[in-house]
C-alpha positions as CSV (number, residue, x, y, z in Angstrom):
1,X,5.5,-7.6,-3.0
2,X,7.3,-6.2,-5.9
3,X,11.0,-6.9,-6.4
4,X,11.1,-9.3,-9.3
5,X,11.6,-7.0,-12.2
6,X,14.5,-4.8,-11.1
7,X,16.6,-5.9,-14.0
8,X,14.1,-4.7,-16.7
9,X,13.5,-1.4,-14.9
10,X,17.1,-0.6,-14.5
11,X,17.9,-1.5,-18.1
12,X,15.1,0.7,-19.3
13,X,16.3,3.5,-16.9
14,X,19.8,3.3,-18.3
15,X,18.4,3.4,-21.9
16,X,16.1,6.4,-21.2
17,X,18.3,8.4,-18.7
18,X,18.7,11.9,-19.8
19,X,19.2,15.3,-18.3
20,X,15.8,16.5,-19.5
21,X,14.3,16.3,-16.1
22,X,16.9,18.7,-14.7
23,X,15.2,21.5,-16.7
24,X,12.0,20.9,-14.7
25,X,13.6,21.6,-11.3
26,X,13.2,25.1,-10.0
27,X,14.6,26.5,-6.8
28,X,13.1,25.0,-3.7
29,X,13.6,28.4,-2.0
30,X,11.2,30.1,-4.4
31,X,7.7,30.8,-3.0
32,X,6.3,29.9,-6.4
33,X,7.8,26.4,-6.6
34,X,5.2,23.7,-7.3
35,X,6.1,20.5,-5.5
36,X,5.2,17.1,-7.1
37,X,4.4,13.9,-5.4
38,X,4.7,11.0,-7.9
39,X,2.5,8.2,-6.5
40,X,3.0,4.6,-7.7
41,X,0.1,2.3,-7.0
42,X,-1.2,-1.1,-8.2
43,X,-1.6,-4.7,-7.1
44,X,0.9,-6.6,-5.0
45,X,3.8,-8.2,-6.9
46,X,3.3,-6.0,-10.0
47,X,6.7,-4.2,-9.7
48,X,5.9,-1.0,-7.7
49,X,9.2,-1.1,-5.7
50,X,11.3,-1.4,-8.8
51,X,9.5,1.4,-10.5
52,X,9.7,3.7,-7.5
53,X,13.5,3.0,-7.3
54,X,14.0,3.8,-10.9
55,X,12.0,7.0,-10.7
56,X,13.7,8.1,-7.5
57,X,17.1,7.6,-9.2
58,X,16.0,9.5,-12.3
59,X,14.7,12.5,-10.2
60,X,17.5,12.2,-7.7
61,X,15.0,12.2,-4.8
62,X,13.7,10.0,-1.9
63,X,10.8,7.5,-1.4
64,X,7.9,7.6,0.9
65,X,6.3,4.2,1.6
66,X,2.5,4.1,1.8
67,X,2.2,0.4,2.7
68,X,0.1,-0.4,5.8
69,X,2.5,-3.1,7.1
70,X,6.0,-2.1,6.1
71,X,6.1,0.3,9.1
72,X,6.7,-2.6,11.4
73,X,10.3,-3.7,12.1
74,X,9.4,-7.2,13.1
75,X,7.4,-8.0,9.9
76,X,10.2,-8.4,7.4
77,X,9.7,-11.3,5.0
78,X,6.0,-11.4,4.9
79,X,5.6,-7.7,4.0
80,X,8.0,-7.8,1.0
81,X,10.0,-4.8,2.0
82,X,12.7,-3.5,-0.3
83,X,15.9,-5.3,0.1
84,X,18.7,-4.0,2.4
85,X,20.6,-3.0,-0.7
86,X,17.6,-1.1,-2.1
87,X,17.1,0.7,1.2
88,X,20.7,1.8,1.1
89,X,20.7,2.9,-2.6
90,X,17.7,5.2,-2.1
91,X,16.6,6.7,1.2
92,X,13.1,5.4,2.2
93,X,10.7,6.8,4.8
94,X,8.1,5.1,7.0
95,X,9.7,1.6,6.5
96,X,10.8,-0.1,9.7
97,X,9.7,3.0,11.6
98,X,7.6,1.3,14.3
99,X,7.2,-1.8,16.3
100,X,4.1,-4.0,15.6
101,X,2.8,-3.0,19.0
102,X,2.5,0.6,17.9
103,X,-0.6,0.7,15.7
104,X,-0.2,3.0,12.7
105,X,-3.7,3.3,11.4
106,X,-4.6,5.4,8.3
107,X,-5.2,8.5,10.2
108,X,-1.8,8.3,12.0
109,X,-0.2,7.6,8.6
110,X,-1.7,10.7,7.1
111,X,-0.1,12.8,9.8
112,X,3.3,11.1,9.6
113,X,3.3,11.2,5.8
114,X,2.5,14.9,5.6
115,X,5.1,15.7,8.2
116,X,7.7,13.7,6.2
117,X,6.7,15.3,2.9
118,X,6.9,18.8,4.5
119,X,10.6,18.1,5.3
120,X,11.4,16.4,2.0
121,X,9.9,19.3,-0.1
122,X,12.4,21.6,1.5
123,X,15.1,19.6,-0.3
124,X,13.4,18.3,-3.4
125,X,10.9,19.6,-5.9
126,X,9.7,16.0,-6.6
127,X,9.3,13.1,-4.2
128,X,8.2,9.5,-5.0
129,X,5.5,7.7,-2.9
130,X,4.7,4.0,-3.4
131,X,2.2,1.6,-2.0
132,X,-0.8,-0.7,-2.5
133,X,-2.9,0.1,0.6
134,X,-5.9,1.9,-0.8
135,X,-7.1,3.5,2.5
136,X,-3.6,4.8,3.3
137,X,-3.2,6.2,-0.2
138,X,-6.5,7.9,0.2
139,X,-5.4,9.3,3.6
140,X,-2.3,10.7,2.0
141,X,-3.9,12.3,-1.0
142,X,-7.2,13.6,0.3
143,X,-7.6,12.7,4.0
144,X,-10.2,10.4,5.4
145,X,-14.0,10.9,5.5
146,X,-15.0,12.4,8.9
147,X,-17.3,9.7,10.0
148,X,-17.0,10.1,13.8
149,X,-19.7,7.9,15.2
150,X,-18.5,5.4,17.8
151,X,-20.1,2.9,20.2
152,X,-17.6,1.1,22.5
153,X,-20.2,-1.6,23.6
154,X,-21.1,-2.4,20.0
155,X,-17.4,-2.5,19.0
156,X,-16.7,-4.9,22.0
157,X,-19.4,-7.2,20.8
158,X,-18.1,-7.2,17.2
159,X,-14.6,-7.9,18.5
160,X,-15.9,-11.2,19.9
161,X,-17.0,-12.4,16.5
162,X,-14.9,-14.5,14.2
163,X,-13.4,-13.1,11.0
164,X,-15.7,-15.3,9.0
165,X,-18.8,-13.9,10.8
166,X,-17.6,-10.3,10.2
167,X,-17.1,-11.0,6.6
168,X,-20.5,-12.5,6.1
169,X,-22.3,-9.6,7.9
170,X,-20.5,-6.9,5.9
171,X,-21.0,-8.7,2.6
172,X,-24.8,-8.9,3.4
173,X,-25.1,-5.3,4.6
174,X,-22.8,-3.5,2.3
175,X,-21.6,-5.6,-0.7
176,X,-20.2,-2.5,-2.4
177,X,-17.7,-1.8,0.4
178,X,-17.1,-5.5,0.9
179,X,-15.8,-5.6,-2.7
180,X,-13.0,-3.1,-2.0
181,X,-12.1,-3.5,1.7
182,X,-9.3,-5.8,2.9
183,X,-11.6,-8.6,4.1
184,X,-8.7,-10.2,6.1
185,X,-8.5,-7.1,8.3
186,X,-11.0,-7.4,11.1
187,X,-10.5,-3.9,12.3
188,X,-11.7,-2.4,9.0
189,X,-14.6,-4.9,8.9
190,X,-15.7,-4.0,12.5
191,X,-15.4,-0.2,11.8
192,X,-17.6,-0.5,8.8
193,X,-20.2,-2.7,10.6
194,X,-20.1,-0.3,13.6
195,X,-21.1,2.6,11.3
196,X,-23.7,0.6,9.4
197,X,-25.4,-0.7,12.6
198,X,-25.4,2.7,14.2
199,X,-26.9,4.6,11.3
200,X,-28.8,1.9,9.4
201,X,-27.1,3.1,6.2
202,X,-24.3,1.5,4.1
203,X,-20.8,2.6,4.9
204,X,-20.1,3.0,1.2
205,X,-22.9,5.6,1.0
206,X,-21.9,7.5,4.2
207,X,-18.4,8.4,3.1
208,X,-18.7,12.0,2.3
209,X,-16.2,12.3,-0.6
210,X,-14.9,15.6,0.8
211,X,-11.3,15.9,-0.1
212,X,-8.7,17.9,1.9
213,X,-6.6,20.2,-0.2
214,X,-2.9,19.4,-0.5
215,X,-0.3,22.1,-1.2
216,X,1.6,19.8,-3.7
217,X,0.6,18.3,-7.1
218,X,-0.1,14.5,-7.0
219,X,0.7,12.5,-10.1
220,X,-0.8,9.0,-9.8
221,X,0.7,6.2,-11.8
222,X,-0.9,2.7,-11.8
223,X,1.1,-0.3,-12.7
224,X,-0.6,-3.4,-14.2
225,X,0.1,-6.6,-16.0
226,X,-1.7,-9.6,-17.4
227,X,-3.7,-11.1,-14.6
228,X,-2.5,-14.7,-15.0
229,X,1.1,-13.6,-15.2
230,X,0.6,-11.5,-12.0
231,X,-0.9,-14.5,-10.2
232,X,2.0,-16.6,-11.3
233,X,4.4,-14.1,-9.8
234,X,2.4,-14.0,-6.6
235,X,2.7,-17.8,-6.3
236,X,6.4,-17.7,-7.0
237,X,7.0,-14.9,-4.5
238,X,5.2,-16.8,-1.8
239,X,7.4,-19.9,-2.4
240,X,10.4,-17.6,-2.2
241,X,9.2,-16.1,1.0
242,X,8.8,-19.6,2.5
243,X,12.3,-20.5,1.4
244,X,13.6,-17.3,3.0
245,X,12.1,-18.2,6.4
246,X,8.6,-16.8,6.5
247,X,7.4,-19.8,8.6
248,X,10.1,-19.1,11.2
249,X,9.3,-15.4,11.2
250,X,5.6,-16.1,11.9
251,X,6.6,-18.6,14.6
252,X,8.4,-15.8,16.5
253,X,5.4,-13.6,16.2
254,X,2.9,-16.3,17.1
255,X,2.7,-15.3,20.8
256,X,1.4,-11.9,19.7
257,X,-1.0,-13.2,17.0
258,X,-3.9,-11.0,18.3
259,X,-2.0,-7.8,17.7
260,X,-3.6,-5.5,15.0
261,X,-0.5,-5.4,12.8
262,X,-0.4,-9.2,12.6
263,X,-4.0,-9.6,11.3
264,X,-2.7,-9.8,7.7
265,X,-2.1,-12.2,4.9
266,X,1.1,-14.2,5.2
267,X,0.9,-14.5,9.0
268,X,-2.6,-15.5,10.0
269,X,-2.4,-18.6,7.8
270,X,0.7,-19.7,9.7
271,X,-0.9,-19.0,13.0
272,X,-3.8,-21.3,12.1
273,X,-1.3,-24.0,11.1
274,X,0.6,-23.6,14.5
275,X,-2.8,-24.1,16.2
276,X,-3.4,-27.3,14.3
277,X,-6.3,-25.9,12.2
278,X,-4.7,-27.1,8.9
279,X,-1.6,-28.5,7.4
280,X,1.6,-26.7,6.4
281,X,0.9,-27.2,2.8
282,X,-2.6,-25.8,3.2
283,X,-1.1,-22.7,5.0
284,X,1.1,-22.0,2.0
285,X,-1.7,-22.6,-0.5
286,X,-3.9,-20.2,1.5
287,X,-1.3,-17.5,1.5
288,X,-1.1,-17.7,-2.3
289,X,-4.9,-17.7,-2.6
290,X,-5.4,-14.8,-0.1
291,X,-2.7,-12.8,-1.8
292,X,-4.3,-13.2,-5.2
293,X,-7.6,-12.1,-3.7
294,X,-5.9,-9.1,-2.1
295,X,-4.4,-8.2,-5.5
296,X,-7.9,-8.3,-7.0
297,X,-9.2,-6.0,-4.3
298,X,-6.4,-3.6,-4.8
299,X,-7.2,-3.3,-8.5
300,X,-10.9,-2.8,-7.7
301,X,-10.0,0.0,-5.4
302,X,-7.5,1.8,-7.7
303,X,-9.5,1.4,-10.9
304,X,-12.3,3.5,-9.5
305,X,-9.9,6.4,-9.2
306,X,-10.1,8.6,-12.3
307,X,-6.8,10.3,-11.4
308,X,-4.8,7.1,-11.9
309,X,-3.1,6.7,-15.3
310,X,-2.3,3.1,-16.0
311,X,0.9,1.7,-17.6
312,X,2.4,-1.8,-18.0
313,X,4.9,-2.3,-15.2
314,X,7.8,-2.4,-17.6
315,X,7.0,0.8,-19.4
316,X,9.5,3.1,-17.6
317,X,10.2,5.3,-20.7
318,X,6.5,6.2,-21.3
319,X,5.9,6.7,-17.5
320,X,8.8,9.2,-17.4
321,X,7.5,11.1,-20.4
322,X,4.0,11.2,-18.9
323,X,5.3,12.6,-15.6
324,X,7.4,15.2,-17.2
325,X,4.5,16.4,-19.4
326,X,2.3,16.6,-16.2
327,X,5.0,18.6,-14.4
328,X,5.3,21.0,-17.3
329,X,1.6,21.5,-17.4
330,X,1.7,23.3,-14.0
331,X,4.8,25.4,-14.6
């Protein structure tokens, strides 16, 4: 959810545009070329899309999406994808690439993203990635922890429990993981509970922390803003989504409400409204509240990462300088 500050970013880009970055580009045919993945992270609605577009234009490259819901063609308004014009102006990858019936979990995303980057690095020294889905970002940068334990009967029992019940159990058994996971996503809640109940240990403690080596340099940029201003933008954006037809989009998807891809903020609140569980006004208020909570969890996730360097979402000039300094460090 990050389209509202395109004007500022583009004005700053125009003011700071130079040819200096051209000197950083070496031949992609050289075996000694060091490829760079510039990764833009941060909370929803902070301006990640605008920053990614500005940087992609500056480095004359393409964008890889690392959002856990923008894969799905049918989820348009509620996932705050880049506009049609933005998608035309810079080529994006892994947006509108799948139907919601084709589950793209974090492990699948890791494979798809690495395959995409392998092709992109044949053409570009530097590629931009952008997203706010912590688990997917982790999969891209370092792979996922190899916790392989599974129990189909236990998982089936957990699947019969309500979202509220899963949330309560995980909060009681592993409050550390509960503070960072997407608590609106029952699949992630069930997976954590499955591991906890099978091992008797917290899921947050079992993650090994072993990182897979990548053959490209990752430069992580975190975007931030005053919390109250961010929350105001979230509320405004939800109103804009409703005006753009979010309710109608959710209504078309309602017959498929149990699909994994639809267990997400912006849709489940409408599904409950369609079932008479609350009013239309309450549905909209809940989307705003749940999106604000999601933004808070995103910040919790990314602030624990020492590799992320934080900037105000408007600070394109300083971000460009920081990136160029980091690229020079490895040349």
